[in-house]
N, C-alpha and C positions, 0 to 999 in steps of 0.2 A: 504494500500500500504506500502511496506517495502522498505526502501532505506538504503544502507550502506554508511558509511562515515569513512574516515581514519583520525585519529588524533594521536598525540604523547602522551606518558605517562609522559612526563617531563624529562625523562632520555634518550630521543632520540629513544626509542623503539616505533615502530608503534603499534597503537591499532586499531582494527576494531570494530566500533560501529554500531549496527543495530538500526535504528530509525524508529518507526512506525509512519506513517503519514496518515491523513485522506484524502480521495479523495476531492480535492478542486473544481473540475468542475464536471459536470454531467458525470459519467463514461460511457464508451462504453459497448456494449453487452458482450464482453469477460471479462471485469472487473466485471460486475454484476454477471455473471455465476460463475466465479472463486471464488468470495467472498462467494457465497452460497455453492459451493462445498467444500471450506475449512471448513466452519461451519458444513457441513454434514459428514466430514471425520470420526467422531466417532459416528454418529447418523444414519447410514444406517441400516435399519431393514428389515427383510423379509416382514413385513406387509406394508411397504412403497412402493407404486407403482410409485409415481412420485413426484418430488419437482420442483417447477417453481417459477420464480421471474419476476417482472416488476417494472419499476419506473414511477411515475407520477410527472414529474418535476414541473408542475404548482402548485400542492399542496404540493410538497416536501414530497412525500409518497413513501416508499418502501413497495411493496406488495409481500408477500411470501405465496404460496399455497402448502400444503402437501395433497396428495391424497393417501388414504390407502385402502387396501383390506379388507373392512368391517370396523366396528367401531374400532379405534385404542386402544390398551392397554394404560392405563394411563402413564406407563413408556416410551413407544414409543412416545406418544404425547409430553411429557415433554422434551424428548431428542431432538425432532425436534424443539420445541419451543426454546430450548437453542441454536440450530444451527441458528435460525432466529435472536436471540439476538446477536450472534457473528457477523452475517452479518451486522446488523445495526451499529455495533461498527465501521465499516469502513467508515461510512458517517458522515459528519459534523453535529453539533448539531441541526440545524433546521429541519432535516429530521425526519419523524415519521415512525412507523412500523405498518403494518396491516398484521397479521398472520391469515391464514385461514386453518382450518383442515377439510377435507371432506372425508367421507366414500364413496368409489366408488368400490364396490366389482367387482372382475374379473368375467366375461368378459365385464362389462360395459365400455363404452367409457370414457376416461380421458378428462378433460377440463382444461388443463394447462394454465398458464399465458403466456406472450409474450416470455420469455426465459426459456427453460427447462434446469435445471442443473443436474437432475438425473431422469432416467427412468429405472425401473426394467425390466429385460428381461422376456418376456412372450411368451408362445407358440402360 
C-alpha cells in the first residue's frame, strides 16, 4: 500500500513524500488482486494462461498459482516467480509465500485459486 504525506523542506516549501506501507490487516479481495497485478505488470507472457492468488489467514500463507500453456520456459517461470516475490513484499513479515507453477496446455480447463488476477484471452 502506498500512502502520500506532505511535509516541509525546512524552508517553508512543501515536499510530497511517498511512503510504502505494509498491509496491517488481512487485505480484501481487491487489494490481493491488485498487488499481484502490479507484480505481473512486467511479467505477462504469451505462455501464461492464468495467474491467481488466495490467502490462508490461519497459517498466514499467500498462495500464488501460475498456469501456463505447456511447460513454461525457464525465463517465463523466473519472471512470474519474481512477480510473486513482489506480491509478498506487500505483506507483513509473518506471512509466507507458496508459489505454484502448473502446465495446463490449451484447451485444458484452468484450476485457479480463489482470486484470478490475470487470464489470457482464449478463443
